[in-house]
Every structure is written in structure tokens, then in C-alpha cells.
VMD Tcl script that builds the backbone (N, CA, C; Angstrom):
set m [mol new atoms 450]
animate dup $m
set s [atomselect $m all]
$s set {name element resname resid chain x y z} {
  {N N MET 1 A -81.350 -30.579 -8.977}
  {CA C MET 1 A -82.699 -30.622 -8.435}
  {C C MET 1 A -83.209 -32.099 -8.555}
  {N N PRO 2 A -83.777 -32.623 -7.512}
  {CA C PRO 2 A -84.294 -34.005 -7.448}
  {C C PRO 2 A -85.472 -34.133 -8.448}
  {N N ARG 3 A -85.634 -35.318 -9.031}
  {CA C ARG 3 A -86.703 -35.530 -10.020}
  {C C ARG 3 A -88.063 -35.246 -9.425}
  {N N LEU 4 A -88.267 -35.647 -8.212}
  {CA C LEU 4 A -89.575 -35.337 -7.536}
  {C C LEU 4 A -89.882 -33.897 -7.548}
  {N N SER 5 A -88.848 -33.094 -7.209}
  {CA C SER 5 A -89.082 -31.611 -7.245}
  {C C SER 5 A -89.364 -31.123 -8.588}
  {N N ARG 6 A -88.676 -31.588 -9.608}
  {CA C ARG 6 A -88.968 -31.203 -10.997}
  {C C ARG 6 A -90.458 -31.480 -11.412}
  {N N TRP 7 A -90.833 -32.668 -11.078}
  {CA C TRP 7 A -92.213 -33.084 -11.413}
  {C C TRP 7 A -93.282 -32.222 -10.684}
  {N N CYS 8 A -93.033 -32.028 -9.399}
  {CA C CYS 8 A -93.962 -31.128 -8.609}
  {C C CYS 8 A -93.998 -29.715 -9.142}
  {N N ILE 9 A -92.859 -29.097 -9.439}
  {CA C ILE 9 A -92.865 -27.801 -9.985}
  {C C ILE 9 A -93.428 -27.682 -11.373}
  {N N ARG 10 A -93.185 -28.684 -12.195}
  {CA C ARG 10 A -93.785 -28.718 -13.566}
  {C C ARG 10 A -95.364 -28.834 -13.450}
  {N N ALA 11 A -95.753 -29.681 -12.589}
  {CA C ALA 11 A -97.225 -29.915 -12.383}
  {C C ALA 11 A -97.810 -28.543 -11.883}
  {N N GLY 12 A -97.133 -27.873 -10.965}
  {CA C GLY 12 A -97.607 -26.616 -10.367}
  {C C GLY 12 A -97.644 -25.578 -11.458}
  {N N LEU 13 A -96.672 -25.468 -12.359}
  {CA C LEU 13 A -96.699 -24.541 -13.465}
  {C C LEU 13 A -97.849 -24.838 -14.418}
  {N N ALA 14 A -98.088 -26.124 -14.680}
  {CA C ALA 14 A -99.227 -26.435 -15.588}
  {C C ALA 14 A -100.507 -26.026 -14.974}
  {N N HIS 15 A -100.643 -26.244 -13.647}
  {CA C HIS 15 A -101.881 -25.796 -12.930}
  {C C HIS 15 A -102.008 -24.337 -12.918}
  {N N LEU 16 A -100.933 -23.587 -12.886}
  {CA C LEU 16 A -100.916 -22.149 -12.923}
  {C C LEU 16 A -101.533 -21.698 -14.239}
  {N N VAL 17 A -101.013 -22.243 -15.321}
  {CA C VAL 17 A -101.528 -21.873 -16.676}
  {C C VAL 17 A -103.022 -22.172 -16.802}
  {N N ILE 18 A -103.501 -23.355 -16.415}
  {CA C ILE 18 A -104.855 -23.763 -16.499}
  {C C ILE 18 A -105.713 -22.945 -15.583}
  {N N GLY 19 A -105.265 -22.634 -14.384}
  {CA C GLY 19 A -106.031 -21.801 -13.470}
  {C C GLY 19 A -106.115 -20.355 -13.964}
  {N N MET 20 A -105.150 -19.758 -14.489}
  {CA C MET 20 A -105.129 -18.490 -15.009}
  {C C MET 20 A -105.997 -18.366 -16.292}
  {N N ALA 21 A -105.964 -19.464 -17.146}
  {CA C ALA 21 A -106.800 -19.454 -18.321}
  {C C ALA 21 A -108.301 -19.474 -17.895}
  {N N ILE 22 A -108.632 -20.301 -16.931}
  {CA C ILE 22 A -110.017 -20.269 -16.413}
  {C C ILE 22 A -110.403 -18.879 -15.847}
  {N N GLY 23 A -109.550 -18.350 -15.081}
  {CA C GLY 23 A -109.789 -16.968 -14.551}
  {C C GLY 23 A -109.944 -15.958 -15.633}
  {N N SER 24 A -109.116 -15.991 -16.649}
  {CA C SER 24 A -109.314 -15.103 -17.782}
  {C C SER 24 A -110.596 -15.287 -18.487}
  {N N TRP 25 A -110.923 -16.594 -18.748}
  {CA C TRP 25 A -112.131 -16.850 -19.436}
  {C C TRP 25 A -113.371 -16.315 -18.637}
  {N N MET 26 A -113.295 -16.440 -17.302}
  {CA C MET 26 A -114.417 -16.029 -16.455}
  {C C MET 26 A -114.544 -14.530 -16.531}
  {N N LEU 27 A -113.398 -13.792 -16.554}
  {CA C LEU 27 A -113.528 -12.329 -16.663}
  {C C LEU 27 A -114.002 -11.922 -18.082}
  {N N ILE 28 A -113.595 -12.619 -19.075}
  {CA C ILE 28 A -114.077 -12.312 -20.411}
  {C C ILE 28 A -115.566 -12.485 -20.489}
  {N N GLU 29 A -116.072 -13.591 -19.949}
  {CA C GLU 29 A -117.461 -13.929 -19.970}
  {C C GLU 29 A -118.269 -12.843 -19.184}
  {N N GLN 30 A -117.713 -12.387 -18.043}
  {CA C GLN 30 A -118.350 -11.341 -17.246}
  {C C GLN 30 A -118.457 -10.094 -18.055}
  {N N ALA 31 A -117.372 -9.672 -18.714}
  {CA C ALA 31 A -117.445 -8.492 -19.624}
  {C C ALA 31 A -118.336 -8.625 -20.740}
  {N N ARG 32 A -118.399 -9.796 -21.264}
  {CA C ARG 32 A -119.265 -9.998 -22.550}
  {C C ARG 32 A -120.687 -10.053 -22.145}
  {N N THR 33 A -121.062 -10.757 -21.084}
  {CA C THR 33 A -122.464 -10.974 -20.776}
  {C C THR 33 A -123.038 -10.104 -19.654}
  {N N GLY 34 A -122.135 -9.514 -18.862}
  {CA C GLY 34 A -122.577 -8.759 -17.763}
  {C C GLY 34 A -122.743 -9.548 -16.466}
  {N N THR 35 A -122.558 -10.803 -16.540}
  {CA C THR 35 A -122.705 -11.681 -15.390}
  {C C THR 35 A -121.569 -12.660 -15.366}
  {N N SER 36 A -121.009 -13.019 -14.175}
  {CA C SER 36 A -119.903 -13.910 -14.173}
  {C C SER 36 A -120.423 -15.323 -14.239}
  {N N PRO 37 A -119.661 -16.226 -14.727}
  {CA C PRO 37 A -120.030 -17.637 -14.852}
  {C C PRO 37 A -120.225 -18.173 -13.370}
  {N N GLY 38 A -121.312 -18.898 -13.237}
  {CA C GLY 38 A -121.589 -19.459 -11.918}
  {C C GLY 38 A -120.852 -20.707 -11.623}
  {N N ARG 39 A -121.419 -21.454 -10.671}
  {CA C ARG 39 A -120.919 -22.714 -10.283}
  {C C ARG 39 A -120.656 -23.628 -11.520}
  {N N PRO 40 A -119.660 -24.330 -11.601}
  {CA C PRO 40 A -118.561 -24.635 -10.665}
  {C C PRO 40 A -117.265 -23.843 -10.897}
  {N N TRP 41 A -117.290 -22.813 -11.800}
  {CA C TRP 41 A -116.066 -22.261 -12.297}
  {C C TRP 41 A -115.249 -21.484 -11.189}
  {N N PRO 42 A -115.848 -20.696 -10.385}
  {CA C PRO 42 A -115.085 -19.960 -9.327}
  {C C PRO 42 A -114.333 -20.966 -8.363}
  {N N VAL 43 A -115.035 -22.006 -8.042}
  {CA C VAL 43 A -114.495 -23.026 -7.152}
  {C C VAL 43 A -113.352 -23.749 -7.785}
  {N N LEU 44 A -113.524 -24.142 -9.025}
  {CA C LEU 44 A -112.470 -24.825 -9.763}
  {C C LEU 44 A -111.292 -23.968 -9.999}
  {N N HIS 45 A -111.558 -22.716 -10.357}
  {CA C HIS 45 A -110.439 -21.812 -10.523}
  {C C HIS 45 A -109.636 -21.593 -9.230}
  {N N ALA 46 A -110.249 -21.410 -8.125}
  {CA C ALA 46 A -109.513 -21.280 -6.880}
  {C C ALA 46 A -108.789 -22.555 -6.510}
  {N N HIS 47 A -109.426 -23.739 -6.711}
  {CA C HIS 47 A -108.842 -25.011 -6.352}
  {C C HIS 47 A -107.556 -25.294 -7.221}
  {N N ILE 48 A -107.674 -25.051 -8.428}
  {CA C ILE 48 A -106.525 -25.373 -9.365}
  {C C ILE 48 A -105.341 -24.406 -9.031}
  {N N LEU 49 A -105.657 -23.168 -8.695}
  {CA C LEU 49 A -104.559 -22.286 -8.365}
  {C C LEU 49 A -103.980 -22.574 -6.941}
  {N N LEU 50 A -104.850 -22.800 -5.959}
  {CA C LEU 50 A -104.330 -22.922 -4.651}
  {C C LEU 50 A -103.773 -24.390 -4.350}
  {N N VAL 51 A -104.538 -25.368 -4.795}
  {CA C VAL 51 A -104.027 -26.706 -4.481}
  {C C VAL 51 A -103.085 -27.149 -5.644}
  {N N GLY 52 A -103.429 -26.893 -6.836}
  {CA C GLY 52 A -102.608 -27.309 -7.940}
  {C C GLY 52 A -101.351 -26.541 -8.062}
  {N N PHE 53 A -101.370 -25.281 -8.141}
  {CA C PHE 53 A -100.157 -24.465 -8.327}
  {C C PHE 53 A -99.382 -24.243 -7.004}
  {N N LEU 54 A -100.072 -23.649 -6.037}
  {CA C LEU 54 A -99.393 -23.286 -4.825}
  {C C LEU 54 A -98.869 -24.494 -3.995}
  {N N LEU 55 A -99.739 -25.411 -3.842}
  {CA C LEU 55 A -99.278 -26.528 -3.065}
  {C C LEU 55 A -98.252 -27.409 -3.728}
  {N N MET 56 A -98.364 -27.586 -5.002}
  {CA C MET 56 A -97.341 -28.374 -5.791}
  {C C MET 56 A -96.022 -27.654 -5.819}
  {N N LEU 57 A -96.081 -26.338 -5.938}
  {CA C LEU 57 A -94.797 -25.538 -5.926}
  {C C LEU 57 A -94.120 -25.643 -4.471}
  {N N ILE 58 A -94.983 -25.509 -3.435}
  {CA C ILE 58 A -94.376 -25.701 -2.123}
  {C C ILE 58 A -93.764 -27.069 -1.841}
  {N N VAL 59 A -94.495 -28.081 -2.269}
  {CA C VAL 59 A -93.907 -29.470 -2.132}
  {C C VAL 59 A -92.668 -29.699 -2.883}
  {N N GLY 60 A -92.658 -29.184 -4.119}
  {CA C GLY 60 A -91.515 -29.316 -4.952}
  {C C GLY 60 A -90.282 -28.645 -4.422}
  {N N VAL 61 A -90.488 -27.396 -4.003}
  {CA C VAL 61 A -89.341 -26.582 -3.421}
  {C C VAL 61 A -88.905 -27.172 -2.087}
  {N N ALA 62 A -89.853 -27.637 -1.252}
  {CA C ALA 62 A -89.496 -28.228 0.068}
  {C C ALA 62 A -88.570 -29.419 -0.141}
  {N N PHE 63 A -88.979 -30.372 -1.078}
  {CA C PHE 63 A -88.175 -31.568 -1.271}
  {C C PHE 63 A -86.774 -31.170 -1.845}
  {N N TRP 64 A -86.766 -30.103 -2.559}
  {CA C TRP 64 A -85.455 -29.754 -3.156}
  {C C TRP 64 A -84.548 -28.962 -2.131}
  {N N MET 65 A -85.156 -28.067 -1.295}
  {CA C MET 65 A -84.353 -27.199 -0.509}
  {C C MET 65 A -84.088 -27.647 0.989}
  {N N PHE 66 A -85.016 -28.423 1.550}
  {CA C PHE 66 A -84.859 -28.790 2.874}
  {C C PHE 66 A -83.556 -29.602 3.064}
  {N N PRO 67 A -82.959 -29.487 4.157}
  {CA C PRO 67 A -81.596 -30.115 4.271}
  {C C PRO 67 A -81.705 -31.708 4.173}
  {N N ARG 68 A -80.619 -32.208 3.711}
  {CA C ARG 68 A -80.421 -33.681 3.605}
  {C C ARG 68 A -80.152 -34.184 5.082}
  {N N VAL 69 A -80.435 -35.475 5.185}
  {CA C VAL 69 A -80.148 -36.165 6.480}
  {C C VAL 69 A -79.116 -37.229 6.119}
  {N N SER 70 A -77.931 -37.026 6.740}
  {CA C SER 70 A -76.844 -37.908 6.504}
  {C C SER 70 A -76.465 -38.010 4.995}
  {N N GLY 71 A -76.583 -36.888 4.295}
  {CA C GLY 71 A -76.198 -36.945 2.871}
  {C C GLY 71 A -77.347 -37.407 2.042}
  {N N ALA 72 A -78.464 -37.865 2.470}
  {CA C ALA 72 A -79.475 -38.384 1.641}
  {C C ALA 72 A -80.755 -37.551 1.726}
  {N N ARG 73 A -81.672 -37.758 0.857}
  {CA C ARG 73 A -82.956 -37.063 0.830}
  {C C ARG 73 A -84.087 -38.109 1.266}
  {N N PRO 74 A -84.343 -38.315 2.518}
  {CA C PRO 74 A -85.325 -39.333 2.934}
  {C C PRO 74 A -86.676 -38.840 2.594}
  {N N GLY 75 A -87.593 -39.782 2.410}
  {CA C GLY 75 A -88.992 -39.474 2.239}
  {C C GLY 75 A -89.378 -39.347 0.772}
  {N N ARG 76 A -88.468 -39.781 -0.079}
  {CA C ARG 76 A -88.779 -39.675 -1.583}
  {C C ARG 76 A -90.061 -40.498 -1.953}
  {N N GLU 77 A -90.158 -41.650 -1.387}
  {CA C GLU 77 A -91.370 -42.437 -1.699}
  {C C GLU 77 A -92.694 -41.814 -1.160}
  {N N GLY 78 A -92.639 -41.258 -0.033}
  {CA C GLY 78 A -93.793 -40.455 0.465}
  {C C GLY 78 A -94.024 -39.224 -0.314}
  {N N GLY 79 A -92.991 -38.679 -0.839}
  {CA C GLY 79 A -93.202 -37.466 -1.652}
  {C C GLY 79 A -93.941 -37.839 -2.922}
  {N N TRP 80 A -93.546 -39.024 -3.580}
  {CA C TRP 80 A -94.308 -39.432 -4.773}
  {C C TRP 80 A -95.750 -39.771 -4.499}
  {N N VAL 81 A -95.978 -40.342 -3.293}
  {CA C VAL 81 A -97.349 -40.673 -2.864}
  {C C VAL 81 A -98.087 -39.307 -2.730}
  {N N ALA 82 A -97.500 -38.338 -2.088}
  {CA C ALA 82 A -98.141 -37.048 -1.930}
  {C C ALA 82 A -98.453 -36.420 -3.356}
  {N N PHE 83 A -97.517 -36.417 -4.224}
  {CA C PHE 83 A -97.615 -35.891 -5.559}
  {C C PHE 83 A -98.862 -36.595 -6.216}
  {N N GLY 84 A -98.930 -37.946 -6.189}
  {CA C GLY 84 A -100.003 -38.598 -6.827}
  {C C GLY 84 A -101.344 -38.311 -6.232}
  {N N LEU 85 A -101.496 -38.383 -4.921}
  {CA C LEU 85 A -102.760 -38.135 -4.236}
  {C C LEU 85 A -103.272 -36.693 -4.549}
  {N N ILE 86 A -102.369 -35.664 -4.379}
  {CA C ILE 86 A -102.818 -34.373 -4.535}
  {C C ILE 86 A -103.292 -34.111 -5.986}
  {N N ASN 87 A -102.546 -34.541 -6.927}
  {CA C ASN 87 A -102.941 -34.320 -8.359}
  {C C ASN 87 A -104.111 -35.205 -8.743}
  {N N LEU 88 A -104.224 -36.386 -8.256}
  {CA C LEU 88 A -105.320 -37.230 -8.547}
  {C C LEU 88 A -106.592 -36.660 -7.925}
  {N N GLY 89 A -106.532 -36.107 -6.719}
  {CA C GLY 89 A -107.690 -35.463 -6.146}
  {C C GLY 89 A -108.127 -34.160 -6.899}
  {N N LEU 90 A -107.113 -33.437 -7.416}
  {CA C LEU 90 A -107.446 -32.242 -8.148}
  {C C LEU 90 A -108.093 -32.524 -9.480}
  {N N VAL 91 A -107.613 -33.562 -10.128}
  {CA C VAL 91 A -108.172 -33.889 -11.453}
  {C C VAL 91 A -109.587 -34.481 -11.247}
  {N N LEU 92 A -109.725 -35.255 -10.189}
  {CA C LEU 92 A -111.102 -35.845 -9.906}
  {C C LEU 92 A -112.033 -34.744 -9.515}
  {N N ARG 93 A -111.549 -33.697 -8.786}
  {CA C ARG 93 A -112.417 -32.575 -8.493}
  {C C ARG 93 A -112.830 -31.803 -9.707}
  {N N VAL 94 A -111.910 -31.597 -10.666}
  {CA C VAL 94 A -112.284 -30.922 -11.910}
  {C C VAL 94 A -113.339 -31.660 -12.703}
  {N N ILE 95 A -113.280 -32.967 -12.686}
  {CA C ILE 95 A -114.238 -33.804 -13.403}
  {C C ILE 95 A -115.578 -33.891 -12.593}
  {N N ALA 96 A -115.503 -34.096 -11.321}
  {CA C ALA 96 A -116.734 -34.328 -10.502}
  {C C ALA 96 A -117.547 -33.061 -10.175}
  {N N GLU 97 A -116.829 -31.928 -10.025}
  {CA C GLU 97 A -117.575 -30.738 -9.609}
  {C C GLU 97 A -118.642 -30.256 -10.542}
  {N N PRO 98 A -118.457 -30.183 -11.878}
  {CA C PRO 98 A -119.524 -29.876 -12.772}
  {C C PRO 98 A -120.684 -30.920 -12.821}
  {N N LEU 99 A -120.261 -32.150 -12.616}
  {CA C LEU 99 A -121.295 -33.217 -12.724}
  {C C LEU 99 A -122.087 -33.454 -11.434}
  {N N ALA 100 A -121.574 -33.022 -10.302}
  {CA C ALA 100 A -122.172 -33.140 -9.018}
  {C C ALA 100 A -123.316 -32.084 -8.845}
  {N N THR 101 A -123.281 -31.046 -9.677}
  {CA C THR 101 A -124.304 -29.989 -9.573}
  {C C THR 101 A -125.644 -30.491 -10.019}
  {N N ASP 102 A -125.673 -31.488 -10.925}
  {CA C ASP 102 A -126.974 -32.005 -11.420}
  {C C ASP 102 A -127.643 -32.882 -10.441}
  {N N GLY 103 A -127.082 -33.169 -9.253}
  {CA C GLY 103 A -127.731 -34.000 -8.232}
  {C C GLY 103 A -127.402 -35.467 -8.376}
  {N N ALA 104 A -126.477 -35.786 -9.264}
  {CA C ALA 104 A -126.149 -37.267 -9.372}
  {C C ALA 104 A -125.374 -37.708 -8.120}
  {N N ALA 105 A -125.938 -38.639 -7.488}
  {CA C ALA 105 A -125.341 -39.147 -6.158}
  {C C ALA 105 A -123.929 -39.655 -6.360}
  {N N PHE 106 A -123.646 -40.365 -7.526}
  {CA C PHE 106 A -122.317 -40.865 -7.745}
  {C C PHE 106 A -121.316 -39.795 -7.782}
  {N N TRP 107 A -121.563 -38.673 -8.473}
  {CA C TRP 107 A -120.681 -37.610 -8.558}
  {C C TRP 107 A -120.447 -36.780 -7.361}
  {N N ARG 108 A -121.543 -36.695 -6.553}
  {CA C ARG 108 A -121.401 -36.056 -5.205}
  {C C ARG 108 A -120.458 -36.850 -4.387}
  {N N TRP 109 A -120.540 -38.212 -4.474}
  {CA C TRP 109 A -119.745 -39.040 -3.723}
  {C C TRP 109 A -118.262 -38.924 -4.175}
  {N N MET 110 A -118.110 -38.884 -5.570}
  {CA C MET 110 A -116.755 -38.687 -6.078}
  {C C MET 110 A -116.177 -37.335 -5.683}
  {N N LEU 111 A -116.997 -36.364 -5.538}
  {CA C LEU 111 A -116.567 -35.044 -5.112}
  {C C LEU 111 A -116.019 -35.152 -3.652}
  {N N GLY 112 A -116.663 -35.927 -2.811}
  {CA C GLY 112 A -116.126 -36.186 -1.487}
  {C C GLY 112 A -114.776 -36.870 -1.520}
  {N N VAL 113 A -114.601 -37.851 -2.394}
  {CA C VAL 113 A -113.371 -38.539 -2.544}
  {C C VAL 113 A -112.245 -37.564 -3.027}
  {N N ALA 114 A -112.642 -36.689 -3.977}
  {CA C ALA 114 A -111.765 -35.666 -4.434}
  {C C ALA 114 A -111.315 -34.710 -3.330}
  {N N ALA 115 A -112.083 -34.497 -2.373}
  {CA C ALA 115 A -111.705 -33.654 -1.258}
  {C C ALA 115 A -110.767 -34.388 -0.293}
  {N N VAL 116 A -110.868 -35.684 -0.128}
  {CA C VAL 116 A -110.127 -36.406 0.796}
  {C C VAL 116 A -108.741 -36.733 0.244}
  {N N LEU 117 A -108.572 -36.964 -1.065}
  {CA C LEU 117 A -107.272 -37.330 -1.686}
  {C C LEU 117 A -106.215 -36.273 -1.451}
  {N N PRO 118 A -106.456 -34.980 -1.722}
  {CA C PRO 118 A -105.384 -34.060 -1.424}
  {C C PRO 118 A -105.016 -33.946 0.017}
  {N N ALA 119 A -105.978 -34.090 0.946}
  {CA C ALA 119 A -105.718 -34.143 2.437}
  {C C ALA 119 A -104.810 -35.242 2.758}
  {N N LEU 120 A -105.048 -36.397 2.177}
  {CA C LEU 120 A -104.168 -37.583 2.426}
  {C C LEU 120 A -102.851 -37.262 1.789}
  {N N GLY 121 A -102.789 -36.656 0.611}
  {CA C GLY 121 A -101.536 -36.312 0.027}
  {C C GLY 121 A -100.773 -35.327 0.930}
  {N N ALA 122 A -101.373 -34.347 1.494}
  {CA C ALA 122 A -100.753 -33.378 2.398}
  {C C ALA 122 A -100.186 -34.169 3.687}
  {N N LEU 123 A -100.936 -35.165 4.151}
  {CA C LEU 123 A -100.457 -35.960 5.289}
  {C C LEU 123 A -99.181 -36.689 4.861}
  {N N ALA 124 A -99.228 -37.331 3.680}
  {CA C ALA 124 A -98.029 -38.031 3.124}
  {C C ALA 124 A -96.835 -37.097 3.034}
  {N N PHE 125 A -97.083 -35.901 2.593}
  {CA C PHE 125 A -96.061 -34.916 2.455}
  {C C PHE 125 A -95.462 -34.532 3.874}
  {N N VAL 126 A -96.348 -34.365 4.832}
  {CA C VAL 126 A -95.814 -34.051 6.150}
  {C C VAL 126 A -94.957 -35.187 6.660}
  {N N ILE 127 A -95.436 -36.401 6.477}
  {CA C ILE 127 A -94.725 -37.569 7.071}
  {C C ILE 127 A -93.386 -37.740 6.351}
  {N N ALA 128 A -93.426 -37.424 4.956}
  {CA C ALA 128 A -92.162 -37.630 4.231}
  {C C ALA 128 A -91.116 -36.494 4.538}
  {N N ILE 129 A -91.598 -35.351 4.818}
  {CA C ILE 129 A -90.633 -34.247 5.017}
  {C C ILE 129 A -90.192 -34.061 6.467}
  {N N LEU 130 A -90.924 -34.661 7.407}
  {CA C LEU 130 A -90.633 -34.476 8.844}
  {C C LEU 130 A -89.227 -34.849 9.247}
  {N N PRO 131 A -88.553 -35.949 8.690}
  {CA C PRO 131 A -87.167 -36.244 9.098}
  {C C PRO 131 A -86.247 -35.088 8.750}
  {N N ARG 132 A -86.533 -34.457 7.625}
  {CA C ARG 132 A -85.680 -33.383 7.188}
  {C C ARG 132 A -85.831 -32.057 7.989}
  {N N VAL 133 A -87.125 -31.915 8.427}
  {CA C VAL 133 A -87.392 -30.807 9.275}
  {C C VAL 133 A -86.675 -30.986 10.676}
  {N N ARG 134 A -86.720 -32.194 11.209}
  {CA C ARG 134 A -86.045 -32.557 12.399}
  {C C ARG 134 A -84.555 -32.356 12.300}
  {N N ALA 135 A -84.050 -32.781 11.160}
  {CA C ALA 135 A -82.485 -32.650 10.889}
  {C C ALA 135 A -82.151 -31.197 10.914}
  {N N ALA 136 A -83.013 -30.338 10.291}
  {CA C ALA 136 A -82.695 -28.909 10.248}
  {C C ALA 136 A -82.723 -28.290 11.597}
  {N N SER 137 A -83.597 -28.808 12.435}
  {CA C SER 137 A -83.705 -28.124 13.814}
  {C C SER 137 A -82.697 -28.698 14.746}
  {N N THR 138 A -82.028 -29.810 14.442}
  {CA C THR 138 A -81.073 -30.377 15.404}
  {C C THR 138 A -79.648 -30.237 14.947}
  {N N SER 139 A -79.359 -29.883 13.669}
  {CA C SER 139 A -78.032 -29.739 13.142}
  {C C SER 139 A -77.484 -28.355 13.521}
  {N N PRO 140 A -76.119 -28.308 13.697}
  {CA C PRO 140 A -75.549 -27.042 13.999}
  {C C PRO 140 A -75.576 -26.108 12.693}
  {N N THR 141 A -75.569 -24.889 12.887}
  {CA C THR 141 A -75.532 -23.938 11.775}
  {C C THR 141 A -74.161 -23.880 11.160}
  {N N ARG 142 A -74.088 -23.266 10.083}
  {CA C ARG 142 A -72.759 -23.115 9.389}
  {C C ARG 142 A -71.990 -22.095 10.105}
  {N N ARG 143 A -72.491 -21.254 10.927}
  {CA C ARG 143 A -71.775 -20.195 11.525}
  {C C ARG 143 A -71.185 -20.702 12.901}
  {N N GLY 144 A -70.015 -21.231 12.852}
  {CA C GLY 144 A -69.314 -21.609 14.028}
  {C C GLY 144 A -69.790 -22.846 14.772}
  {N N GLY 145 A -70.670 -23.576 14.137}
  {CA C GLY 145 A -71.161 -24.797 14.775}
  {C C GLY 145 A -72.087 -24.600 15.870}
  {N N VAL 146 A -72.674 -23.413 16.092}
  {CA C VAL 146 A -73.509 -23.146 17.181}
  {C C VAL 146 A -74.959 -23.283 16.691}
  {N N SER 147 A -75.800 -23.991 17.431}
  {CA C SER 147 A -77.153 -24.190 17.035}
  {C C SER 147 A -77.894 -22.816 17.383}
  {N N PRO 148 A -79.009 -22.551 16.653}
  {CA C PRO 148 A -79.770 -21.213 16.891}
  {C C PRO 148 A -80.385 -21.221 18.218}
  {N N ASP 149 A -80.505 -22.387 18.884}
  {CA C ASP 149 A -81.136 -22.398 20.209}
  {C C ASP 149 A -80.175 -22.055 21.352}
  {N N GLY 150 A -78.863 -21.952 20.977}
  {CA C GLY 150 A -77.938 -21.552 22.046}
  {C C GLY 150 A -76.933 -22.504 22.089}
}
mol reanalyze $m
mol bondsrecalc $m
mol representation Tube
mol addrep $m
């Protein structure tokens, strides 16, 4: 397994544990007090699980499993850029979301930056993985050398 894939999957698993811990805490608080914790916890819980766990797991497995191009795994640098931008945006979101609720303009602005970073990371991922997607769609299959398109 490539090192990039290992890092993405490890980060995804760490986000899974953190996201589930927040979700468990929210349910315990709801049972204890009768009301669920308000903003920012549901948003952070969803973001950590969807962006942190799910997206990192998808990126890691894609870089691991998508076919090689001429024996190499192109896009490794773009994959690291995607990993950094997605995780940086998520960490910034976790920091900025609670502080932006108080009306501080700086933290609202940082929350906007936190929203853009994972989107840029997703774009870096698409650019990095595209040559391997193209290779998969143009290479013959292992069954008799016939491509799926005919």
C-alpha cells in the first residue's frame, strides 16, 4: 500500500473516532439534560465524519486501488496536496466554527477559508487521479484483451 494511502486511511480512521466520540457525547448530553447540544456540535460532528472520515478513506483507497499508468502511480504530489488541504480545512473548521458564533468577523472569515480548503483539496484529488481513471478506461481488460466498450 502506498504511503499516501496509509496516511489518508489513518487520518480517516482518526476522524472516525473523533466524530463518533462527539456524536456519543451529544447523545449522552441529550439523555442527561433533555435537549441536544446546539450549534456548533451537530455541524462539526457531520463534517468530521463526512469530510474527515469518508472523504479521506475514499482518497486513500482510490490512490491505492486505481490502476497504475505504465507501472507507476502518477499524481502522488497532487494527492499529498489534496491530503493537506482537506485536513487543514477540517481542522480550521473545528477551530473556527465555535468562535464564529460569537460574531467575531475574523473567525467568520476563517470559517469561509475552512470551507474553501477542502474544495480545493477535492479539486487537487480529481486532477491527481484523473490520469489513472483515463488509464483504466482505455486499457484492455484482463479477460482476453477486449475492452468493455467492445
